[in-house]
N, C-alpha and C positions, 0 to 999 in steps of 0.2 A: 504494500500500500504506500502510495506516495505521500510524503508529508509536506504541507505547504510551508514554505520558508517565509516567515514574517519577522521583520526587524522593527521592534517597537521602541523607539527612542524618545518619542514625544507624546504628549497627551493626545488621544484620538478625538476627532471631532466628527459630528454627524455630517455626512457628505451633503453638499447642496444639491437640490433638485436640478436636473438638466432640462431646461425649458424646451430644447429641441427634441428630446426623447423622453417625454414624461412617463411613458409606460415602462421605460427601462429602469427607473428608480421607483420601485413599487413595494409597499409593505405586504408581506405574506402572512406574518403572524405578529400581532401587537398585543402584548399581555396587559396593557393598560385598558383594553376594551373588554367589556363584559362578555362572557361566554367563550373566550378564546381557549381557556384551559380545558373546557369540555370536549374540544376537538382532538385532544391528545390522549395517548395511552402509553403504558409501559410495556416493554417486551424484554424479558430476562432470559438468561442462558439456561433456565430450567427446561426449555424446549429441547436442549441438547444434553440434558443431564447435569447441568452446572448448578452452582449454589450461590451465585451472586445475588445481591438484593438491590432494589432501586424503587424509588417512588418520587412523586413530585407534588408540590402545592403551588398555587399562584398567590403571591403576596407582594405588596409594595410594587405593583405593576411589573412583576417578573415571575417567570416560572422557575422555581427552585428545585433542581433535580439532585437528589442525594441518594446515597446507598453505600454498599461495601462490595468491592470487586473481589471475587474469589477465582483464582486461576486454575483451581483444581476442578476442571470440567470445561464448560463452554467459555468462561472468562469474559463475559460481556454483560452490560446493562444498558438499556436504551429507552428513549422516549421517541414516539413517532406520531405523525399526523397523516392519515390517509385522506387524499383529496383528488378526485378525478378532474378537478377544474382549477388546478394551480395556474395554468396559462403561462408557464415559463417559456422562455425563448422568444420574447418580444424583440422587435427590432432595436438594436443597440445594447441589449443586455450582455454583460460580461460574466456575471456569476452571482453568487449569493453573499450577502453581508449579514453578519450576526453581531448584535450588540450584546455583550455578556460580561460577567465578572466571574472569574474562575479561581481555582485553588493551586495553580501552577502545574497541573497535570495535562496530558494530551487527551484530546477528545476527537471524535470522528463525526464529520458531516456525511450524511447518507441520503442519496436520492434514489428512489426505486423506479426502474423502468422495465415494463414487460418486454420479453424477448419474442420476436415474431416466430411463430411456429413451435414455440416451446411452452410447457406448462409452468415453468418457473419464471421469475423476474430477476433481473440483475440488480445488484446494489452498486451504484457508482459512488465511490467513497474516497475520502482523503482525511488525514489527520491534521490537527492544528494545535498549537501550543497556547495554553493560557498563561497569563502573567502571575496570577496570585495577588493577594493584597486587596485593598479597598477600592482601587480605581476600576472604572468600567473601560472596556476596550472594544474596538471594532475589528472583527476578523473578516477579511475578504477572501473568498474562495472562488477562483475563476473556474468556469466549467471545464476548461482544458486540464485542470489538475485532478479531476475525478477519474478514478480507475475502476473498471468493471470487475465485480467479484460475485461469487455465489457460495454461501456458507463458508466464507473465509478463503475460498480458492479463487485465484485470478482467472479471468476469462479472456479469451481472444475475441473481443468484440469491437465494433467501431466506437468512436467517442460517444458520450452521452448525447441524446437528442432531447434537449430540455422540454420541447413541446409534448413529449410522450411521458414525462415523469408524472406519476400518480401518488407519490408519497415522499415526504421529507422527514428526516429525523436526526437525532444525535445519539451517539453511544460513547461509552468509555470501554476501551479494549486494549489498554496500553501494557498489559501483561505485568501489572504491579498490583499485588494484593493490598487491600486496605480501603479506608473510607474515601469518598469523593464528594465534591459539592460544586455545582456550577449554577449560576443564575443567568437566565436568558431573558432579555428584555424585549428584543425585537428581531425578527428575521425578515430580510427584504432582498430584492434584486438590486444590482447597481449597474450603472452605465459606464461607457468608456470614459477614461480620465480626461478631464478638461481643466487646464490650469486656471481658467477664468472663474471656475467654481470657488477658488480659494480667495478671490478678490474681496477685500474688506474684512476677511476673517483670519488669514494666515500670512506669514512671511516665508515664502519658499526659499530654501537654500538648495539650488539645483547643482548637482555634481555630476560631471561627465567623465567617463574613463573607458579604457579598452576592456577591462575585465575586473573582477573582484580582487585579483592579485596585484593590481597596479599600486606601487608603493605610496604614491601621493593620495590615492583613494583610501587606503588603509589608514594613513595618518589622519585624514579628515574625519573618517568614521570613528577612530579612537578618540579624537578630541570631542566629537559629538557625544559619545557614550560617557566620557568623563564629566561632561557638563550638561547632562540631560535635563536637569532641573532648570538651568538657565535657558535652554531651548524652549521648554514648556512655558516658562514665565513670559517669554517674549513672542510666543505664538509662532515659533519657527517650525516650518514643515520641511523635513529633510527629504529630498527627492534625488534618487541615484539612478542614473541612466548609463548602462554599460553596453558595449558592443556585443559581448559574449557573457552569458550568465543571467542571473536574476536581477531585474531592475524593479524599483519600488518607489512609491510615494507615501511616506509615513508608514502605515500598516498595510497598504494595498499593493498587490503586485501590478506591474505595468505590462501591458501587452506590447507586442512588436510595433503595432500601429501607433500606440501611445508614445513610445520611444522615438519613432521616426518623426512624429509631429513635433516633439520637443527639440530634437536635433535640428530640424529645419527652421523652427522658430528662432533658435538662438545660434544659428550657423555663423553669423558675423562675430558674435561675442566669443566664439570658440576658435576663431581664426588664429593660427600660429601656436596652438596648444601642443606642447611637447608630450608625446606619449598619449595624446588624446585627452589629457586631464584639463578640466576647467571647472571652476566653482563660481556660481552666480548667485548673488543675493537679490531677490526680488521683493519689493515693498508691497504692502497691502493695497497700494494703488495700482499694482500691476506693472510698474516700471522697474527696470534693472537699476539697482543702486550701487552694485559693485561687481566687477569681473576680475577674477584672479586666475592665473595659470599655475599657481602653486597653492597648497592648502592654506586656508584662512585660519589663523589662530583664533580661538573662541574669544579671547580677551578683546581682540580687535573687532571681531564681529559684534560682540555685545556692546562695545563702546559706540560703534557706528549706529546701531539700532537705537540705543538709549539717547542719542543726540537728535533723533528724528522728531519733528513736531508731533506726529501722530502718537509716537511712543510716550512723549511727555504728557500728552493729554490723557493717555491711558493711565499713567502713574498718578496723575492728579485725581482721576475718578476713583482710583483704588484707595 
């Protein structure tokens, strides 16, 4: 099973609605609404002779899924919602976004799709890592990350066809015995990445590189990790675009088309970059405030942002 690589350096924000593709940003399950919990059920590994436990309640506008995983047997516990009218696969959809608060363990997103000519249905799945702690996080799972399985065995099938999915669910099957707890507030679809959605909300720090092993990129990422609280305080959204490997914007993976659009938009800013590395600070107004062909020290980055009139107004309001 493929695990979605998510780098969570900054506080996650709810993605803005894309006015050009309103159907691509659509809530599938909102636990603040009455009756949502009644649409879900638990499925435990007792169906395979296992002894794991699991149950859920809806409280404080979230589904709280708890239990104890026991790997002596089936080794899974899950919650699922069957719905023949999910209407996934709308134009512009990239995947599933989950607003949650976890315990630091890995969980699995599962989409069920009937297999033509067969009595069984495939489970298209991928694991994701929760952070733990009190903070809510957004997990983005692109459809392309989902792998087909049946009863834990990988299947040689085409990629998931979202329009044929008739069930969605979450499970824990990380092969670790012990208690678990995850709170799920909302499940939705998400559209292609659009930098303009961050305008007036975040300050993008866009970093271009050839791959994840580029020394300058490693240096910039290490600086961001070391000063993650400063990034969060200043609403900095780290966006990494690499020619080879996983690109991301905050906690969401970027598709090849997303990366191509960013490269083209900032082509002139990256002119002359050695080894393909360039770091661009974009303000909340959408304009480029700084371009550097070497890693930007966080002290310099923070000082520049703190001198901005908009940042000063933010501090006065605080």
